[in-house]
DOGUMI-979572 format. One line per 10 residues: number of its first residue (from 1); their letters; for each residue x, y, z of N, C-alpha, C. Coordinates in nm, 4 decimals. Layout:
<pts>
NUM) A) X/Y/Z/X/Y/Z/X/Y/Z | ...
</pts>
This chain:
<pts>
1) MTDKSRRQRE) 0.0974/-0.1441/-0.0134/-0.0106/0.0038/0.0078/0.0954/0.1730/0.0059 | 0.0246/0.2367/-0.0577/0.0949/0.3526/-0.0627/0.1097/0.4953/0.0609 | 0.1836/0.5297/0.0568/0.1390/0.6805/0.1289/0.1856/0.6336/0.2813 | 0.3133/0.5741/0.3447/0.3319/0.5251/0.4623/0.3525/0.6093/0.5328 | 0.3174/0.7189/0.5141/0.3897/0.8026/0.6005/0.2417/0.8584/0.6395 | 0.1137/0.8394/0.6445/-0.0214/0.8515/0.6438/-0.0973/0.7590/0.6825 | -0.0193/0.6280/0.6501/-0.1229/0.5134/0.7055/-0.1105/0.4336/0.7782 | -0.1915/0.3642/0.8754/-0.1883/0.2513/0.9658/-0.0885/0.1716/0.9385 | -0.0108/0.1963/1.0467/0.1489/0.1401/1.0302/0.1538/-0.0405/0.9996 | 0.2410/-0.0905/0.9104/0.2306/-0.2007/0.8718/0.3878/-0.2381/0.8679
11) FGFRIWNREP) 0.4177/-0.3918/0.9625/0.5036/-0.4067/0.9914/0.5565/-0.5277/0.8621 | 0.4497/-0.5888/0.7734/0.4907/-0.7307/0.7082/0.5546/-0.8532/0.7541 | 0.6259/-0.8964/0.7014/0.6928/-1.0432/0.7612/0.8155/-0.9590/0.8271 | 0.7906/-1.0165/1.0135/0.9248/-0.9375/1.0078/0.9489/-1.0357/1.1601 | 1.0310/-1.0439/1.2126/1.0681/-1.1457/1.3683/1.1803/-1.0532/1.4525 | 1.1783/-1.0323/1.5834/1.2714/-0.9503/1.6301/1.1964/-1.0239/1.7722 | 1.3141/-1.0156/1.8293/1.3139/-1.0815/2.0104/1.3679/-0.9246/2.1068 | 1.3301/-0.9458/2.1970/1.3720/-0.8735/2.3270/1.3315/-0.8824/2.4317 | 1.3593/-0.8013/2.5694/1.2806/-0.7867/2.6802/1.1968/-0.6710/2.6417 | 1.0627/-0.6946/2.6462/0.9205/-0.6333/2.6460/0.9403/-0.4550/2.7195
21) LLMDTSHHHN) 0.8763/-0.3789/2.5992/0.8553/-0.2451/2.6645/0.7047/-0.2167/2.6772 | 0.6859/-0.1788/2.7675/0.5684/-0.1498/2.8157/0.5415/-0.0088/2.6937 | 0.3905/-0.0300/2.7008/0.3303/0.0954/2.5938/0.2687/0.2028/2.7215 | 0.3129/0.2727/2.6327/0.2421/0.4428/2.7429/0.0864/0.4749/2.6483 | 0.0586/0.4009/2.5121/-0.0835/0.4255/2.4920/-0.1133/0.3091/2.4036 | -0.2193/0.2834/2.3726/-0.2987/0.2021/2.2553/-0.2072/0.2059/2.1430 | -0.2052/0.0645/2.1045/-0.1418/0.0636/1.9677/-0.1907/-0.0130/1.8620 | -0.1830/0.0422/1.7197/-0.2601/-0.0435/1.6384/-0.1986/-0.0553/1.5260 | -0.2101/-0.1387/1.4366/-0.1099/-0.1623/1.3117/-0.2109/-0.2977/1.2232 | -0.1724/-0.3199/1.0855/-0.2519/-0.3480/1.0008/-0.1924/-0.4935/0.9458
31) DIEVNVVERG) -0.1532/-0.5357/1.0926/-0.1148/-0.6940/1.0432/-0.1280/-0.7914/1.1349 | -0.1268/-0.9191/1.1488/-0.1403/-1.0340/1.2410/-0.0048/-1.0232/1.3005 | -0.0619/-1.0232/1.4597/0.0685/-1.0274/1.5333/0.0578/-1.1631/1.6314 | 0.1973/-1.2065/1.6198/0.2240/-1.3349/1.7004/0.3270/-1.2943/1.8266 | 0.2712/-1.3335/1.9196/0.3806/-1.3189/2.0460/0.4253/-1.4498/2.1127 | 0.5794/-1.4823/2.1117/0.6243/-1.5648/2.2006/0.6801/-1.5541/2.3194 | 0.6424/-1.6107/2.4537/0.7251/-1.5743/2.5088/0.8004/-1.7156/2.5862 | 0.9558/-1.6696/2.5544/1.0215/-1.7363/2.5748/1.0495/-1.7422/2.7440 | 1.0217/-1.6796/2.8389/1.0705/-1.7210/2.9841/0.9542/-1.5477/3.0169 | 0.9334/-1.5715/3.1052/0.8336/-1.4576/3.1807/0.6874/-1.4890/3.1604
41) TITYLFAGHT) 0.6414/-1.3442/3.2040/0.4726/-1.3447/3.1445/0.4776/-1.2086/3.0941 | 0.3415/-1.1655/3.0208/0.3216/-1.0360/2.9728/0.1828/-1.0417/3.0004 | 0.1350/-0.9196/2.9697/-0.0331/-0.8464/2.9868/-0.0496/-0.7790/2.8875 | -0.1495/-0.8118/2.7966/-0.2126/-0.7022/2.7230/-0.3333/-0.6418/2.7755 | -0.3831/-0.5370/2.7424/-0.5242/-0.4857/2.7400/-0.6106/-0.4648/2.6133 | -0.6815/-0.5468/2.6137/-0.7637/-0.5276/2.4899/-0.9094/-0.4980/2.5423 | -0.9270/-0.3286/2.4895/-1.1211/-0.3122/2.5451/-1.1183/-0.3001/2.6734 | -1.0311/-0.2841/2.7593/-1.0733/-0.2949/2.9010/-1.0530/-0.3912/2.9263 | -1.0198/-0.5216/2.8731/-1.0139/-0.6416/2.8967/-0.8348/-0.6982/2.9279 | -0.8138/-0.7675/3.0522/-0.6904/-0.7898/3.0330/-0.6132/-0.9513/2.9500
51) VHVREREILV) -0.5237/-0.9732/2.8636/-0.5087/-1.1154/2.8385/-0.3512/-1.1313/2.8913 | -0.3355/-1.2658/2.9338/-0.2241/-1.2753/3.0277/-0.1248/-1.3984/2.9289 | -0.0443/-1.3653/2.8868/0.0421/-1.4859/2.8335/0.1686/-1.5411/2.8916 | 0.1868/-1.5975/2.9158/0.2714/-1.7000/2.9841/0.4163/-1.7463/2.9486 | 0.4888/-1.8302/3.0156/0.6255/-1.8580/2.9649/0.5834/-2.0549/2.8838 | 0.6256/-2.0219/2.7050/0.6104/-2.1120/2.6687/0.4663/-2.1144/2.6007 | 0.3613/-1.9660/2.5884/0.2887/-1.9592/2.5064/0.2624/-1.8911/2.4225 | 0.2247/-1.8920/2.2625/0.1679/-1.7907/2.1934/0.0386/-1.7574/2.1973 | 0.0603/-1.5896/2.1871/-0.0423/-1.5255/2.1450/-0.1056/-1.4924/1.9992 | -0.1783/-1.4711/1.9808/-0.1553/-1.4444/1.7910/-0.3129/-1.3912/1.7897
61) FWAAIPHRMT) -0.3041/-1.2452/1.7330/-0.4606/-1.1353/1.7093/-0.3878/-1.0272/1.6014 | -0.4836/-1.0007/1.5739/-0.5009/-0.8891/1.4488/-0.4870/-0.7653/1.4991 | -0.4055/-0.7083/1.4987/-0.2904/-0.5890/1.5803/-0.3599/-0.4893/1.5500 | -0.4834/-0.4704/1.4349/-0.5631/-0.3367/1.4043/-0.6640/-0.3067/1.5196 | -0.7037/-0.4221/1.5671/-0.7639/-0.4275/1.7207/-0.6879/-0.3298/1.8306 | -0.7401/-0.2136/1.8752/-0.6140/-0.1203/1.9846/-0.5642/-0.2232/2.0418 | -0.4772/-0.1861/2.1279/-0.4451/-0.2946/2.2378/-0.3001/-0.2260/2.2916 | -0.2716/-0.2888/2.4018/-0.1796/-0.2200/2.4899/-0.1054/-0.2975/2.6004 | 0.0403/-0.3221/2.6157/0.0939/-0.4614/2.6877/0.1418/-0.3249/2.8216 | 0.0606/-0.4068/2.9117/0.0413/-0.3103/3.0385/0.1569/-0.3520/3.1381
71) ACAPNTHVHW) 0.1711/-0.4828/3.1521/0.2816/-0.5493/3.2701/0.3526/-0.6286/3.2154 | 0.4372/-0.6811/3.2275/0.5366/-0.8136/3.2271/0.6323/-0.8474/3.3678 | 0.6892/-0.9643/3.3730/0.7407/-1.0194/3.4645/0.8854/-0.9593/3.4696 | 0.9603/-0.9473/3.5463/1.0997/-0.9472/3.5260/1.1705/-1.0763/3.4740 | 1.2897/-1.0081/3.4251/1.3591/-1.0922/3.3371/1.2579/-1.1569/3.1942 | 1.1519/-1.0778/3.1651/1.0396/-1.1541/3.0493/1.1175/-1.1253/2.9210 | 1.1365/-1.2380/2.8375/1.2187/-1.2519/2.6939/1.0988/-1.3030/2.6392 | 1.0539/-1.2149/2.5101/0.9374/-1.1984/2.4171/0.9781/-1.2355/2.2339 | 0.9391/-1.2979/2.1828/0.9985/-1.3178/2.0211/0.8635/-1.2718/1.9422 | 0.8556/-1.1782/1.9073/0.7179/-1.1127/1.7923/0.7482/-1.1611/1.6478
81) ITLPLAWMLQ) 0.6199/-1.1468/1.5708/0.6575/-1.2173/1.4703/0.4945/-1.0783/1.4333 | 0.5317/-1.0674/1.2809/0.4147/-0.9768/1.1965/0.4105/-1.0692/1.1052 | 0.2374/-1.0643/1.0483/0.2649/-1.1264/0.9071/0.1470/-1.0690/0.8334 | 0.1873/-1.0244/0.7489/0.0697/-0.9384/0.6534/-0.0862/-0.9727/0.6205 | -0.1541/-0.9324/0.6937/-0.3049/-0.9687/0.6799/-0.3307/-1.0070/0.5387 | -0.3287/-0.9227/0.4239/-0.3742/-1.0148/0.2906/-0.2572/-1.0962/0.2771 | -0.1862/-1.1142/0.3684/-0.0885/-1.3137/0.3363/-0.1746/-1.4053/0.4149 | -0.2328/-1.3627/0.5094/-0.2873/-1.4877/0.6108/-0.4434/-1.4776/0.5135 | -0.4875/-1.3875/0.4592/-0.6749/-1.3954/0.4085/-0.6339/-1.4628/0.2658 | -0.5108/-1.4228/0.2108/-0.5127/-1.5020/0.0738/-0.4689/-1.6219/0.0656
91) NYGLANFGRE) -0.3974/-1.7093/0.1932/-0.3293/-1.8138/0.2092/-0.4314/-1.9336/0.2239 | -0.4445/-2.0259/0.1167/-0.5248/-2.1184/0.1383/-0.4953/-2.2267/0.2600 | -0.6306/-2.2346/0.3277/-0.6111/-2.2788/0.4618/-0.5670/-2.1968/0.6098 | -0.5403/-2.0642/0.5568/-0.5270/-2.0134/0.6758/-0.6316/-1.8779/0.6618 | -0.7111/-1.8836/0.5745/-0.8137/-1.8174/0.5240/-0.9348/-1.7665/0.6452 | -0.9502/-1.8892/0.7097/-1.0555/-1.8960/0.8093/-1.0296/-1.8852/0.9140 | -0.8944/-1.9127/0.9496/-0.8342/-1.8594/1.0515/-0.8284/-1.6742/1.0886 | -0.7423/-1.6386/0.9682/-0.7533/-1.4928/0.9550/-0.8856/-1.4572/0.9709 | -1.0060/-1.4574/0.9453/-1.1505/-1.3992/0.8981/-1.1406/-1.4371/1.0761 | -1.1714/-1.5700/1.1688/-1.1743/-1.5697/1.2887/-1.1221/-1.4551/1.3742
101) MLHGRPILGR) -0.9979/-1.3896/1.3404/-0.9001/-1.2824/1.4342/-0.9481/-1.1861/1.4136 | -1.0269/-1.1371/1.2759/-1.0585/-1.0202/1.2526/-1.1789/-0.9947/1.2894 | -1.2362/-1.0755/1.4072/-1.3369/-1.0320/1.4644/-1.3284/-1.0143/1.6052 | -1.1815/-1.0058/1.6146/-1.1008/-0.9244/1.7385/-1.0749/-1.0656/1.8586 | -1.0876/-1.1808/1.8197/-1.0666/-1.2797/1.8976/-0.9223/-1.2825/1.9139 | -0.8445/-1.2436/2.0047/-0.6952/-1.3324/2.0293/-0.7069/-1.4649/2.0280 | -0.6175/-1.5415/2.0365/-0.6106/-1.7046/2.0253/-0.4507/-1.7234/2.1083 | -0.4851/-1.8277/2.1717/-0.3778/-1.8509/2.2507/-0.3256/-2.0310/2.2472 | -0.1721/-2.0372/2.1717/-0.1747/-2.1516/2.2013/-0.0073/-2.1623/2.3423 | 0.0149/-2.2922/2.2635/0.1158/-2.3568/2.2957/0.2433/-2.3708/2.2387
111) MQEDEVTRLH) 0.3560/-2.3162/2.2857/0.4886/-2.3708/2.2397/0.5329/-2.4561/2.2007 | 0.5986/-2.5055/2.0878/0.6704/-2.6766/2.0380/0.7777/-2.6372/2.1245 | 0.7946/-2.7634/2.1480/0.9592/-2.7728/2.2211/1.0669/-2.7035/2.1386 | 1.0939/-2.7239/1.9959/1.1737/-2.6398/1.9293/1.1308/-2.5381/1.8840 | 1.0290/-2.4334/1.9782/0.9890/-2.3371/1.8720/1.1214/-2.1902/1.8824 | 1.1677/-2.2122/2.0002/1.2912/-2.1152/2.0118/1.3984/-2.1171/1.9268 | 1.4490/-2.2155/1.9082/1.5244/-2.2687/1.7924/1.4763/-2.2206/1.6705 | 1.3737/-2.2620/1.6350/1.3081/-2.2045/1.5017/1.3367/-2.0809/1.5042 | 1.2425/-2.0130/1.6172/1.2576/-1.8685/1.5993/1.3689/-1.8204/1.5170 | 1.4609/-1.8305/1.6268/1.6173/-1.7499/1.5607/1.6514/-1.8133/1.4275
121) RWEGDLASGG) 1.6455/-1.9395/1.4114/1.6726/-1.9375/1.2480/1.5811/-1.8629/1.1679 | 1.4522/-1.8747/1.1704/1.4020/-1.7709/1.0959/1.3950/-1.6379/1.0947 | 1.4591/-1.5523/1.1955/1.4768/-1.4232/1.2043/1.6114/-1.4072/1.1195 | 1.6724/-1.4950/1.1541/1.8247/-1.4887/0.9980/1.7968/-1.5094/0.9124 | 1.6833/-1.6360/0.8832/1.6425/-1.6304/0.7243/1.5930/-1.5287/0.6562 | 1.4876/-1.4571/0.7208/1.3712/-1.3691/0.6917/1.4827/-1.2489/0.6491 | 1.5684/-1.2527/0.6915/1.7056/-1.1175/0.7149/1.7805/-1.1371/0.5976 | 1.8694/-1.2383/0.5834/1.9060/-1.2673/0.4481/1.8889/-1.2993/0.3064 | 1.7217/-1.2906/0.3183/1.6359/-1.2939/0.1393/1.6757/-1.4347/0.0537 | 1.6500/-1.4094/-0.0376/1.6659/-1.5310/-0.1133/1.5763/-1.6294/-0.0841
131) EQRAVALLEL) 1.6644/-1.7835/-0.1085/1.6226/-1.9079/-0.0937/1.5886/-1.9548/0.0662 | 1.6657/-1.8590/0.1586/1.6433/-1.8830/0.2596/1.5330/-1.7989/0.3255 | 1.4739/-1.7074/0.2840/1.3638/-1.6319/0.3040/1.2500/-1.6846/0.2764 | 1.2249/-1.7745/0.1373/1.1084/-1.8408/0.1212/1.0960/-1.9480/0.1371 | 1.1923/-2.0267/0.2424/1.1738/-2.1149/0.2832/1.1147/-2.1165/0.4665 | 1.1577/-1.9578/0.4872/1.1259/-1.9363/0.6328/0.9715/-1.8919/0.6171 | 0.9307/-1.8494/0.5080/0.8094/-1.8056/0.5056/0.7042/-1.9536/0.4706 | 0.7669/-2.0428/0.4229/0.6556/-2.1758/0.4481/0.6880/-2.1950/0.5705 | 0.7983/-2.2348/0.5974/0.7432/-2.3033/0.7460/0.6760/-2.1465/0.8793 | 0.6808/-2.0492/0.8408/0.5849/-1.9720/0.9158/0.4524/-2.0290/0.8486
141) EARMRRLALE) 0.4254/-2.0587/0.7382/0.3126/-2.0965/0.6817/0.2321/-2.1995/0.8002 | 0.3189/-2.3268/0.7631/0.3130/-2.4201/0.8407/0.2670/-2.4332/0.9742 | 0.3439/-2.3228/1.0577/0.3559/-2.2805/1.1774/0.2364/-2.2407/1.2019 | 0.1360/-2.1869/1.1660/0.0197/-2.0872/1.1488/-0.1161/-2.1943/1.1245 | -0.0705/-2.2814/0.9901/-0.1906/-2.3713/0.9832/-0.1742/-2.4761/1.0888 | -0.0466/-2.5201/1.1803/-0.0752/-2.6101/1.2906/-0.1356/-2.5382/1.3988 | -0.0940/-2.4155/1.4087/-0.1893/-2.3421/1.5125/-0.3429/-2.3821/1.5067 | -0.3673/-2.3156/1.3662/-0.4944/-2.3206/1.3542/-0.5792/-2.4310/1.3768 | -0.4697/-2.5661/1.3144/-0.5633/-2.6829/1.3217/-0.5631/-2.7622/1.4577 | -0.4961/-2.6684/1.5690/-0.4781/-2.7233/1.6958/-0.6336/-2.6661/1.7522
151) RTEPARRRAA) -0.7015/-2.5753/1.6976/-0.7961/-2.5019/1.7512/-0.7604/-2.4281/1.8670 | -0.6948/-2.3330/1.8766/-0.6543/-2.3512/2.0250/-0.7238/-2.2496/2.0951 | -0.7366/-2.2635/2.2183/-0.8356/-2.1827/2.3498/-0.8160/-2.0445/2.2840 | -0.9697/-1.9701/2.3130/-0.9460/-1.8203/2.3417/-0.8719/-1.7976/2.4124 | -0.7801/-1.6288/2.3721/-0.7130/-1.5941/2.4934/-0.8010/-1.5943/2.6532 | -0.6799/-1.5941/2.7872/-0.8032/-1.5564/2.8537/-0.8207/-1.4460/2.9418 | -0.9603/-1.3939/2.8954/-0.9755/-1.2606/2.9157/-1.0515/-1.2354/3.0555 | -0.9980/-1.1424/3.1079/-1.0257/-1.1241/3.2425/-1.0575/-0.9456/3.2605 | -1.1851/-0.9043/3.3051/-1.2222/-0.8030/3.3553/-1.0514/-0.7228/3.4096 | -1.0051/-0.5719/3.2973/-0.9055/-0.5021/3.3687/-0.9494/-0.4814/3.5293
161) PASKAAVIAR) -0.8834/-0.4429/3.6180/-0.8779/-0.3644/3.7258/-0.9879/-0.2639/3.6993 | -1.1064/-0.2866/3.8060/-1.2347/-0.1600/3.7730/-1.2328/-0.0446/3.8264 | -1.1180/0.0327/3.7339/-1.0880/0.1615/3.7310/-1.1690/0.2225/3.6588 | -1.2068/0.3229/3.6302/-1.2759/0.4125/3.5443/-1.2474/0.3998/3.4248 | -1.1309/0.4003/3.4253/-1.0702/0.4107/3.2477/-1.1194/0.2699/3.2354 | -1.1188/0.1628/3.2781/-1.1269/0.0119/3.1916/-1.2831/-0.0013/3.1831 | -1.3674/0.0729/3.2878/-1.4853/0.0688/3.2799/-1.5265/0.1358/3.1320 | -1.4608/0.2797/3.1205/-1.4996/0.3388/3.0242/-1.4376/0.2688/2.8591 | -1.3341/0.2120/2.9214/-1.3249/0.1564/2.7837/-1.3998/0.0381/2.7137 | -1.4316/-0.0464/2.8085/-1.5258/-0.1652/2.8057/-1.6457/-0.0914/2.6928
171) FVASHFTEPL) -1.7046/-0.0270/2.7798/-1.8185/0.0573/2.7059/-1.8164/0.1207/2.5851 | -1.6927/0.1472/2.5615/-1.6910/0.2167/2.4078/-1.6419/0.0965/2.3444 | -1.5492/0.0450/2.3834/-1.5419/-0.0898/2.2800/-1.6797/-0.2042/2.2432 | -1.8163/-0.1989/2.2926/-1.8911/-0.2737/2.2974/-2.0156/-0.1491/2.2788 | -2.0019/-0.0237/2.2161/-2.0815/0.0699/2.1900/-2.0722/0.1531/2.0853 | -1.8918/0.1152/2.0054/-1.8944/0.2167/1.9095/-1.9468/0.1910/1.8020 | -2.0271/0.1073/1.7665/-2.1134/0.1167/1.6359/-2.2399/0.2206/1.6308 | -2.2720/0.2769/1.7757/-2.3701/0.3660/1.8024/-2.3313/0.5155/1.8507 | -2.3981/0.6160/1.7817/-2.3480/0.7684/1.8272/-2.2938/0.7588/1.9693 | -2.1665/0.8269/2.0108/-2.1344/0.8219/2.1394/-2.0839/0.9586/2.1747
181) SIDAVAHHSH) -2.1060/1.0029/2.2793/-2.0322/1.1398/2.3121/-1.9787/1.1394/2.4390 | -1.8943/1.2318/2.4786/-1.8038/1.2538/2.6301/-1.9558/1.2402/2.7358 | -2.0574/1.3225/2.7246/-2.1380/1.3320/2.8521/-2.2140/1.1708/2.8445 | -2.2488/1.0826/2.7275/-2.3151/0.9921/2.7521/-2.1977/0.8545/2.8434 | -2.0903/0.8750/2.7735/-2.0238/0.7933/2.7889/-1.9885/0.8427/2.9904 | -1.9574/0.9540/2.9868/-1.9447/0.9546/3.1847/-2.0980/0.9188/3.2450 | -2.2172/0.9480/3.1771/-2.2999/0.9139/3.2287/-2.3228/0.7579/3.2436 | -2.2772/0.7105/3.1899/-2.2676/0.5608/3.1855/-2.1726/0.5057/3.3061 | -2.0625/0.6020/3.3096/-1.9645/0.5744/3.4031/-1.9908/0.6412/3.5107 | -2.0396/0.6966/3.5602/-2.0875/0.8004/3.6833/-1.9518/0.8890/3.7383
191) VHPHYAMAVF) -1.9262/0.9523/3.6025/-1.8249/1.0033/3.6486/-1.8547/1.1633/3.5578 | -1.7636/1.2752/3.5803/-1.8006/1.3753/3.5210/-1.7245/1.3547/3.4191 | -1.7821/1.4359/3.2868/-1.7294/1.4289/3.1692/-1.5831/1.4909/3.1746 | -1.5142/1.6018/3.2162/-1.3465/1.6031/3.1792/-1.3045/1.5165/3.3028 | -1.3719/1.4377/3.3839/-1.2671/1.3411/3.4558/-1.3096/1.2407/3.3901 | -1.3924/1.1645/3.3098/-1.3659/1.0553/3.2250/-1.2380/1.1067/3.1377 | -1.2227/1.2303/3.0857/-1.1897/1.2006/3.0024/-1.0214/1.2429/3.0117 | -0.9950/1.2619/3.1574/-0.8768/1.2492/3.2118/-0.8515/1.1399/3.2493 | -0.9017/1.0574/3.2960/-0.8645/0.9023/3.3642/-0.8447/0.8475/3.2153 | -0.9486/0.8504/3.1655/-0.9146/0.7647/3.0172/-0.7444/0.8014/2.9550
201) KEAFGVGIIE) -0.7431/0.9117/2.9489/-0.5816/1.0189/2.8665/-0.5171/0.9430/2.9201 | -0.5262/0.9368/3.0455/-0.3883/0.8702/3.1590/-0.3403/0.7500/3.1151 | -0.4955/0.6549/3.1284/-0.4706/0.4757/3.1239/-0.4516/0.4759/2.9574 | -0.4801/0.5151/2.8875/-0.4878/0.4694/2.7296/-0.3883/0.5566/2.6710 | -0.3382/0.6830/2.7100/-0.2741/0.7670/2.5955/-0.3562/0.8125/2.4979 | -0.4499/0.8142/2.5100/-0.5756/0.8313/2.3688/-0.6673/0.8731/2.4310 | -0.7368/0.9851/2.3365/-0.8615/1.0869/2.3893/-0.9890/0.9135/2.3973 | -1.1092/0.9689/2.4474/-1.2309/0.8779/2.4348/-1.3027/0.8585/2.3017 | -1.3190/0.9601/2.2288/-1.3530/0.9624/2.0848/-1.2533/0.8837/1.9489 | -1.1273/0.9053/2.0104/-1.0053/0.9052/1.9168/-0.9974/0.7113/1.9500
211) YATQHRIAHA) -1.0235/0.6711/2.0735/-1.0051/0.5349/2.0959/-1.1595/0.4855/2.0409 | -1.2578/0.5068/2.0327/-1.3940/0.4735/1.9586/-1.3643/0.4526/1.8071 | -1.2935/0.5668/1.7081/-1.2841/0.5720/1.6148/-1.1725/0.4840/1.5783 | -1.0811/0.4454/1.6429/-0.9858/0.2960/1.6559/-1.0861/0.2178/1.6033 | -1.1640/0.1877/1.6642/-1.2142/0.0537/1.7154/-1.3471/0.0521/1.5781 | -1.3691/0.1728/1.5371/-1.4607/0.1865/1.4136/-1.4087/0.1812/1.3219 | -1.2232/0.2107/1.2765/-1.1857/0.1771/1.1705/-1.1308/0.0273/1.1641 | -1.1416/-0.0133/1.2758/-1.0834/-0.1848/1.2873/-1.1812/-0.2787/1.2430 | -1.2858/-0.2267/1.2414/-1.4605/-0.3079/1.2084/-1.4641/-0.2691/1.0783 | -1.4423/-0.1711/1.0597/-1.4656/-0.1092/0.9109/-1.3820/-0.2074/0.7945
221) QQLLATTDLS) -1.2519/-0.2407/0.8418/-1.1333/-0.2908/0.7826/-1.1659/-0.4228/0.7855 | -1.2475/-0.4825/0.9013/-1.3265/-0.6683/0.8671/-1.4138/-0.6430/0.7937 | -1.4931/-0.5585/0.7597/-1.6326/-0.6054/0.6632/-1.5728/-0.5647/0.5448 | -1.4323/-0.4973/0.5363/-1.4196/-0.4346/0.3705/-1.3724/-0.5848/0.3209 | -1.2846/-0.6338/0.4402/-1.1635/-0.7876/0.3879/-1.3195/-0.9082/0.3597 | -1.4295/-0.8746/0.4482/-1.4851/-1.0347/0.4854/-1.6444/-1.0203/0.3980 | -1.6241/-0.8684/0.3602/-1.7903/-0.8832/0.2839/-1.7854/-0.7948/0.1561 | -1.8749/-0.8134/0.0743/-1.8960/-0.7153/-0.0282/-2.0216/-0.6062/-0.0186 | -2.0391/-0.5529/0.1476/-2.1024/-0.4427/0.1695/-2.0328/-0.3576/0.0754 | -2.1130/-0.2485/0.0509/-2.1008/-0.1242/-0.0347/-2.0020/-0.0311/0.1193
231) VLDIALQSGF) -1.9475/0.0678/0.0704/-1.8757/0.1505/0.1718/-1.9794/0.2106/0.2321 | -2.0992/0.2494/0.1689/-2.1937/0.3383/0.2564/-2.2284/0.2395/0.3830 | -2.2929/0.1316/0.3509/-2.3483/0.0192/0.4495/-2.1906/-0.0147/0.5497 | -2.0818/-0.0183/0.4964/-1.9781/-0.0221/0.6047/-1.9789/0.0699/0.7006 | -1.9831/0.2048/0.6547/-1.9509/0.3128/0.7281/-2.0846/0.3420/0.8318 | -2.2246/0.3023/0.8157/-2.2737/0.3283/0.8999/-2.2837/0.1946/0.9598 | -2.2855/0.0750/0.9164/-2.2347/-0.0396/1.0339/-2.1160/0.0300/1.1163 | -2.0067/0.0695/1.0934/-1.8912/0.0676/1.1593/-1.9267/0.1941/1.2647 | -2.0568/0.2398/1.3100/-2.0383/0.3664/1.3509/-2.0414/0.5056/1.3056 | -2.0190/0.5643/1.1931/-1.9893/0.7072/1.1174/-2.1205/0.7076/1.1055
241) GSASRFYEAF) -2.1590/0.8500/1.0785/-2.2805/0.8877/1.0593/-2.3106/0.9420/0.8986 | -2.1536/0.8944/0.8586/-2.2295/0.9188/0.7186/-2.0564/0.8760/0.6311 | -2.0789/0.8780/0.5158/-2.0082/0.8400/0.3919/-1.8695/0.9564/0.3699 | -1.9060/1.0408/0.4220/-1.7858/1.1276/0.3915/-1.7468/1.1559/0.5556 | -1.7664/1.1335/0.6276/-1.6663/1.1161/0.7305/-1.6447/0.9874/0.7420 | -1.6701/0.8902/0.7075/-1.5914/0.7515/0.7091/-1.4684/0.7455/0.6580 | -1.4721/0.7824/0.5088/-1.3441/0.8268/0.3991/-1.2414/0.8825/0.4581 | -1.3193/1.0349/0.5791/-1.2286/1.1121/0.6119/-1.1468/1.0304/0.6956 | -1.1951/0.9996/0.8206/-1.1395/0.8991/0.9167/-1.0518/0.7758/0.8295 | -1.1114/0.7274/0.7850/-1.0304/0.5715/0.7114/-0.8772/0.6204/0.6394
251) KQVCGVTPLA) -0.9230/0.7236/0.5604/-0.7909/0.7624/0.4992/-0.7000/0.8251/0.5793 | -0.7537/0.8853/0.6738/-0.6084/0.9247/0.7703/-0.5814/0.8236/0.8924 | -0.6154/0.7079/0.8736/-0.5506/0.6514/0.9400/-0.5097/0.5305/0.8596 | -0.5719/0.4844/0.7525/-0.5006/0.3687/0.6442/-0.4131/0.3884/0.5525 | -0.4345/0.5380/0.5305/-0.3620/0.6166/0.3954/-0.4395/0.5792/0.2722 | -0.5123/0.5190/0.2361/-0.5837/0.5149/0.1263/-0.7823/0.5003/0.1485 | -0.7941/0.4930/0.0435/-1.0009/0.4630/0.0607/-1.0244/0.3369/0.0714 | -1.1356/0.3653/0.1383/-1.1497/0.1932/0.1774/-1.1496/0.1089/0.0586 | -1.1841/0.1779/-0.0824/-1.2087/0.0841/-0.1903/-1.0876/0.0592/-0.1991 | -0.9821/0.1132/-0.1965/-0.8316/0.0868/-0.2029/-0.8074/-0.0382/-0.1353
261) YRRELRANE) -0.8181/0.0229/-0.0142/-0.8379/-0.1101/0.0782/-0.8363/-0.2469/0.0605 | -0.9934/-0.2101/0.0216/-1.0078/-0.3702/-0.0360/-0.9430/-0.4438/-0.1576 | -0.9451/-0.3445/-0.2620/-0.8957/-0.4087/-0.3501/-0.7487/-0.4413/-0.3076 | -0.6286/-0.3760/-0.2888/-0.5170/-0.4452/-0.2403/-0.5193/-0.5614/-0.1325 | -0.6220/-0.5854/-0.0701/-0.6397/-0.6942/0.0621/-0.6307/-0.7653/-0.0908 | -0.6994/-0.7925/-0.1711/-0.7669/-0.9019/-0.2562/-0.6991/-0.9157/-0.3876 | -0.6173/-0.8288/-0.3930/-0.5425/-0.7972/-0.5120/-0.4681/-0.9790/-0.5789 | -0.4494/-1.0249/-0.4877/-0.3799/-1.1491/-0.5211/-0.4593/-1.3096/-0.5309 | -0.6051/-1.2868/-0.4890/-0.6909/-1.3859/-0.4460/-0.7050/-1.4497/-0.5905
</pts>
């Protein structure tokens, strides 16, 4: 896709590893993200719910859904893999798995015994290019297929500590397709609107309306990828009041129009 300086970030095929860094703000990009915890534990925040990933576990999710790593145990070490969404949807045997994740369902699996060794090899092979890169991509495909066949459990989701920010996040994530205002969100959370904005910004690093827009755009991306609905229908089903507002927000986040996004996802089908 073009104009990457303005679009939703994409990492493409990448593998890297390090001690995790906690996020100051909700984060999103248009890839399938895989986290493999070599040692320790990490905690993600999705829509006011926490997901814990323990040692020798794999978490897979669509990263266009706003997420934030909020905690990790001392000496934790994690391997990250990012895979293009289009590759997942166009790949025979993985398309249904990808569509499942497009609905915001993080999937949790177990590491294989030789997983860490393989991850280090893939990291080098992808960087080297040529035949080694091609082999690494085939092995990554096989690993994702195996994960899909295992029918792994949904990630363990628990309500985040009952802070006002978490209550607000869960409400927004459950109602983003509806008209939302700061006053309505604050009323539901039983706080003053100014307080609601302040505590949410402190916890998530973005404003309440921006957070709702992130969810709306992710939902629109899912509909563009998996349905033939018109842009107007998608705009309305995603919580935008008009097609023009949808176009403006979508292009600001993704860098392309909704139809261009759909065409690029389906280019190789």
